[in-house]
C-alpha positions as CSV (number, residue, x, y, z in Angstrom):
1,M,71.2,67.8,62.7
2,P,70.6,67.7,66.5
3,T,69.3,64.4,67.8
4,Y,67.0,65.5,70.6
5,L,65.4,62.1,71.2
6,A,68.8,60.4,71.6
7,D,70.0,62.9,74.1
8,I,66.7,62.7,76.1
9,L,66.6,58.9,76.1
10,T,70.2,58.7,77.1
11,A,69.5,60.7,80.2
12,H,66.3,58.8,81.0
13,R,67.8,55.4,80.6
14,A,70.7,56.4,82.8
15,R,68.3,57.3,85.6
16,A,66.4,54.0,84.9
17,A,69.6,52.0,85.2
18,A,70.3,53.6,88.6
19,D,66.8,53.0,89.9
20,G,67.1,50.3,92.5
21,R,63.4,50.1,93.5
22,A,61.6,46.8,93.2
23,L,59.0,46.8,90.5
24,P,56.5,44.6,92.4
25,D,56.5,46.9,95.3
26,L,56.0,49.9,93.1
27,V,53.1,48.2,91.3
28,E,51.5,47.3,94.6
29,Q,51.8,50.9,95.9
30,A,50.4,52.3,92.6
31,A,47.4,49.9,92.6
32,S,46.5,51.1,96.1
33,T,46.1,54.8,95.0
34,P,42.8,56.3,94.1
35,P,41.5,55.1,90.7
36,P,42.4,57.1,87.6
37,R,39.9,59.2,85.7
38,D,38.6,58.1,82.3
39,F,41.1,59.7,80.0
40,M,40.1,57.9,76.8
41,G,36.4,58.3,77.4
42,A,36.8,62.0,77.8
43,L,38.1,62.2,74.2
44,Q,35.0,60.5,72.7
45,G,32.4,63.2,72.9
46,D,30.7,65.2,70.2
47,G,33.2,66.9,67.9
48,M,37.0,67.2,68.1
49,A,38.4,67.1,71.6
50,C,41.6,68.8,72.8
51,I,44.3,67.5,75.2
52,A,45.7,70.9,76.3
53,E,49.3,70.8,77.3
54,I,51.1,72.5,80.1
55,K,54.9,73.0,79.5
56,R,57.4,75.7,80.4
57,R,60.0,75.1,77.6
58,S,61.1,72.7,74.9
59,P,64.6,71.7,73.7
60,S,64.0,73.2,70.3
61,K,62.1,76.4,71.2
62,G,63.6,77.2,74.5
63,D,61.4,79.0,77.1
64,L,57.7,79.2,76.3
65,D,56.5,80.4,79.7
66,P,59.0,79.6,82.4
67,D,57.0,81.2,85.1
68,L,53.6,79.7,84.4
69,Q,51.5,78.5,87.3
70,A,50.2,75.0,86.4
71,D,47.0,75.4,88.4
72,L,46.0,78.7,86.8
73,V,46.8,77.5,83.2
74,A,44.8,74.3,83.9
75,K,41.8,76.5,84.9
76,D,42.2,78.5,81.7
77,Y,42.1,75.3,79.7
78,V,38.9,74.1,81.5
79,T,37.3,77.5,80.6
80,G,38.3,77.0,77.0
81,G,36.8,73.5,76.8
82,A,39.7,71.1,77.1
83,A,38.7,67.5,77.5
84,C,42.0,66.4,79.1
85,L,45.3,67.8,80.1
86,S,48.9,66.9,79.2
87,V,51.5,67.9,81.8
88,L,55.2,67.7,81.2
89,T,57.0,66.1,84.1
90,D,60.5,65.9,82.5
91,V,62.6,68.4,84.5
92,E,65.9,68.6,82.6
93,F,64.7,69.1,79.1
94,F,61.2,70.6,79.5
95,G,61.2,72.3,82.9
96,G,58.3,70.2,84.1
97,S,57.6,68.4,87.4
98,T,55.4,66.1,89.3
99,V,54.2,69.1,91.3
100,D,52.9,70.7,88.1
101,L,50.9,67.5,87.3
102,V,49.4,67.3,90.8
103,A,48.5,71.0,90.8
104,A,46.9,70.9,87.3
105,R,44.9,67.8,88.0
106,Q,43.5,69.2,91.3
107,A,42.7,72.5,89.8
108,S,41.0,71.2,86.7
109,G,39.1,68.1,87.7
110,L,40.1,66.7,84.2
111,P,41.9,63.5,83.3
112,V,45.7,64.1,83.0
113,L,48.4,62.6,80.8
114,R,51.8,62.3,82.3
115,K,53.9,63.7,79.4
116,D,57.3,62.2,79.8
117,F,59.7,59.7,78.2
118,T,58.7,56.3,79.5
119,V,61.6,53.8,79.3
120,Q,60.7,51.2,81.8
121,E,57.7,49.7,83.7
122,A,58.6,51.6,86.8
123,D,57.8,54.8,84.9
124,V,54.3,53.5,84.3
125,A,53.9,52.8,88.0
126,D,55.3,56.2,88.9
127,A,52.6,57.8,86.6
128,R,49.9,56.2,88.7
129,L,51.6,57.0,91.9
130,M,51.8,60.7,91.1
131,G,48.1,60.8,90.2
132,A,48.2,60.6,86.4
133,D,45.3,59.1,84.5
134,A,47.3,58.3,81.3
135,V,50.9,57.6,80.3
136,L,52.8,58.3,77.1
137,L,54.5,55.4,75.3
138,I,56.6,56.6,72.4
139,V,57.2,53.8,69.9
140,A,60.4,55.3,68.7
141,A,61.8,55.2,72.2
142,L,60.9,51.6,73.1
143,S,61.7,48.1,71.9
144,D,58.7,45.8,71.0
145,T,59.1,44.0,74.3
146,E,59.3,47.3,76.3
147,L,56.3,48.6,74.5
148,A,54.3,45.5,75.2
149,D,55.3,45.3,78.9
150,C,54.6,49.0,79.5
151,A,51.2,48.8,77.8
152,A,50.3,45.7,79.8
153,L,51.2,47.4,83.1
154,A,49.2,50.5,82.1
155,R,46.2,48.3,81.5
156,E,46.7,46.5,84.8
157,L,46.9,49.8,86.7
158,G,43.9,51.3,84.9
159,L,45.9,53.9,83.0
160,A,45.2,54.9,79.5
161,A,48.3,54.5,77.3
162,L,48.7,57.1,74.5
163,V,50.9,55.3,72.1
164,E,52.8,57.8,70.0
165,V,53.9,57.1,66.4
166,H,55.5,59.0,63.6
167,D,55.1,56.8,60.6
168,A,53.4,53.7,59.2
169,E,56.0,51.3,60.6
170,E,55.6,52.6,64.1
171,L,51.8,52.6,63.7
172,A,52.0,48.9,62.9
173,R,54.1,48.3,65.9
174,A,51.6,50.2,68.1
175,L,48.7,48.2,66.8
176,D,50.5,44.9,67.3
177,A,51.0,45.9,70.9
178,G,47.3,46.3,71.3
179,A,47.1,50.1,71.3
180,V,43.6,51.5,71.4
181,L,44.6,55.2,71.8
182,V,47.2,56.3,69.2
183,G,48.8,59.7,68.8
184,V,50.4,60.7,65.6
185,N,53.2,63.2,66.4
186,Q,53.9,65.5,63.5
187,R,57.1,66.6,65.2
188,D,60.2,64.4,64.4
189,L,61.6,63.8,67.8
190,R,65.1,63.4,66.4
191,T,65.2,66.9,64.8
192,F,62.1,68.5,66.3
193,Q,61.0,69.6,62.9
194,V,57.2,69.6,62.2
195,D,55.6,68.0,59.1
196,H,52.1,69.4,59.0
197,E,51.0,66.7,56.5
198,R,52.1,63.7,58.5
199,A,48.9,63.1,60.6
200,C,46.6,63.4,57.6
201,A,48.7,61.0,55.6
202,L,48.5,58.4,58.3
203,A,44.9,58.9,59.3
204,A,43.4,56.3,56.9
205,S,45.7,53.6,58.3
206,I,44.4,54.0,61.9
207,P,41.5,51.4,62.4
208,A,38.1,52.8,63.1
209,G,38.0,51.4,66.6
210,V,41.1,53.2,67.7
211,V,40.9,56.7,69.3
212,A,43.2,58.8,67.1
213,V,45.0,61.9,68.4
214,A,47.0,64.3,66.2
215,E,49.9,65.9,68.0
216,S,52.3,68.9,67.5
217,G,52.3,71.7,65.0
218,I,48.6,72.6,65.5
219,R,48.5,76.4,65.1
220,D,44.9,77.5,64.6
221,A,41.3,76.5,63.8
222,A,42.1,75.7,60.2
223,D,44.7,73.1,61.3
224,A,42.2,71.6,63.8
225,R,39.4,71.5,61.2
226,R,41.7,69.8,58.7
227,L,42.6,67.1,61.2
228,A,39.0,66.6,62.2
229,D,38.1,66.2,58.6
230,A,40.8,63.5,58.3
231,G,39.1,61.6,61.1
232,Y,41.1,62.5,64.2
233,D,39.0,62.4,67.4
234,A,41.3,64.7,69.3
235,I,44.3,67.0,69.1
236,L,47.1,67.5,71.6
237,V,48.2,71.2,71.6
238,G,51.0,72.7,73.7
239,E,53.0,75.6,72.3
240,T,50.1,77.4,70.6
241,L,48.1,77.4,73.8
242,V,50.9,78.2,76.2
243,R,52.0,81.2,74.1
244,A,48.4,82.5,73.5
245,A,47.5,85.8,75.0
246,D,44.0,84.5,75.5
247,R,44.3,80.8,76.3
248,P,40.6,80.0,76.7
249,G,39.7,81.9,73.6
250,Q,42.4,80.2,71.5
251,L,41.3,76.8,72.8
252,R,37.6,77.4,71.9
253,T,38.6,77.8,68.3
254,L,40.2,74.4,68.2
255,V,37.5,72.2,69.7
256,G,34.1,70.9,68.5
257,H,34.9,70.5,64.8
258,A,32.9,67.6,63.3
259,V,35.1,64.5,63.0
260,G,35.1,62.7,59.7
261,T,35.4,59.0,59.1
262,R,38.7,57.2,58.6
């Protein structure tokens, strides 16, 4: 079986090892940029919210829309009722860029998650420097120390940290690190296979005070409704929306479902 996560992390950690920038300088520069938008607050309205994702390709599916214009897609997502955006900035594996994030944020006015593989604190500072409002921390990609340090720096810089888990053990690690925004990714990042039952199975283990997001494999309104019933406050949807002929229309079917209790 292919090990996508290992390949991606090897590349990102190699770049991190070659990064000679001084972290205190980066943090100082990041702290001086305009304040982030309230990413987590945007997910806590009435009914299920959606973090709509902008990505050109994925390692498992290949090209999704290699010629997409991030600003135009972002405007479609606003029309469809997205609460926040997720923008891939990984170049090598997903065809993303910082330019996409900046364009989408400017065009939409929405809070934006930098969707990338954070492996060091400098990546968190870079997220703020490029104008992101939230950063992704994947528990499977980080040691406990790295997770705690990156989460602490995100808090210091005013960024939301979407802490991504895949199972009960990773959820426990996320909560131990103080996560208040948890994403359950139904896609196994080692094989990129989707388990459509994973998020529902973990829902009851997520404390009531934590904002819960279900990620990956969300195909239609029935999937969104099932996840809302399980108590998820929001969903993160990429491929389904990027491939949709009518992106705003597709998005409207996914949002607003009544959220059950966990």
